[in-house]
N, C-alpha and C positions, 0 to 999 in steps of 0.2 A: 505495499497499498505507498504511497506516495501522499507527504504533506508539502502545501505549498506554502513556504515561508514569510509573514510579515518581515522585509528586508529591515525594513529600515529599524525596527526591535530588537534583529538580531546585530545591527553593526551596534546597535546602545548598551545590549542587555553585556555584550563582551568588551565595551569600552567602560565600560559603569564598573563592570568584576577586574576591570586590568587589564585584560588579555591581551595577547595581544595573538593574532590569524597561528601563529604558527604552535604556539603551544595553546588553542583550543583546541588544532587540529589534531594535538601530539594527544590531550587527554580525554578524544571523545574515538581515538582511534584511528583516525584516518589522516588522509599523503595532507598536508599541506592546502597543494592546488585542489584536492580537490574539497575540501575546504574555503580556500576562496574563491569554487563555482557557487558550492553553496548558500553563501553571500555577496554576488553575486544576479543571480540566478539564473543564470546558466545551467544551474543542476538544480533536482528536486530530488531533495534529500528523502530516504524511507522512513517508515515512524520509530524504530528504531535507530536512527545517527541520531535525527527531532527529537526522541526520547534523551538520546546522549548528550546533545547540547542543550537541551534545558535542562537537565542536572546538571551541566556540567558550570552555567552558569547562573544558576540558583533561583529556576522559574520557572511556569508553565507552558507546556509543551503549547493547549488554549493559549494562552498568552503571543508565543510565538507568531501563530499560528494565525491571528490574529479575531480567532472567536470568542477572545475576551479582553479586558480592559484590568483585570488584575492581576500583577507580576508575581504573585507569590509561585512559590513551588507549589507543582500537585502531591513535591514524596518529596519526604527525603531518606537519602541513602544513609544509615550510619558504617563503616569500618569498621569491624571486631577489634583489627589490631592496631589502628588512628585512637581511636575513644573505646578502648576497654571498657568503662562504666559507663557508659552510658547506653552502649550494647546490651551490657552485662542489666539494667534497667529497664528495656525494653523486652530486653527478653520473660525478664520476669515478669512484667502486669502484659505482654501480648494476649492472655486469654482473657484477664479479669473483664467483665463488663461493663459498659457505659459511666453507672452509679460509680462503682467504683475505680476510674477512672478520672472521672470530675473530683472526687473526696481530697485523690491524688495530687490533681493539677488545682486543687483550693492550697493545699495543703501548700505545696512549692509558690503559688503568686504572691501564700502570707507571710514568706523568707527573707 
């Protein structure tokens, strides 16, 4: 499935993240020329690539494709190696129901 990107938003998000085209390409595991073609609109990325770009640029696929004006991410990837405490917390809470999660969030907000 191909995704049509809002090219202005793509460039703005990359610049806001402080990333070069080369670094962005490296982080999404594509060649720099491929990434440049995505940003220039001469190549249409797959949904997997758009998802990787959204993750690297800390935004959402919906924002990059112009489906919403909210630039917040749809999801956050947590690496066990990069953030073991947060990963462990999420592992502990993953089976909690909504009420339990709300209690935890309220507690954290009160700290």
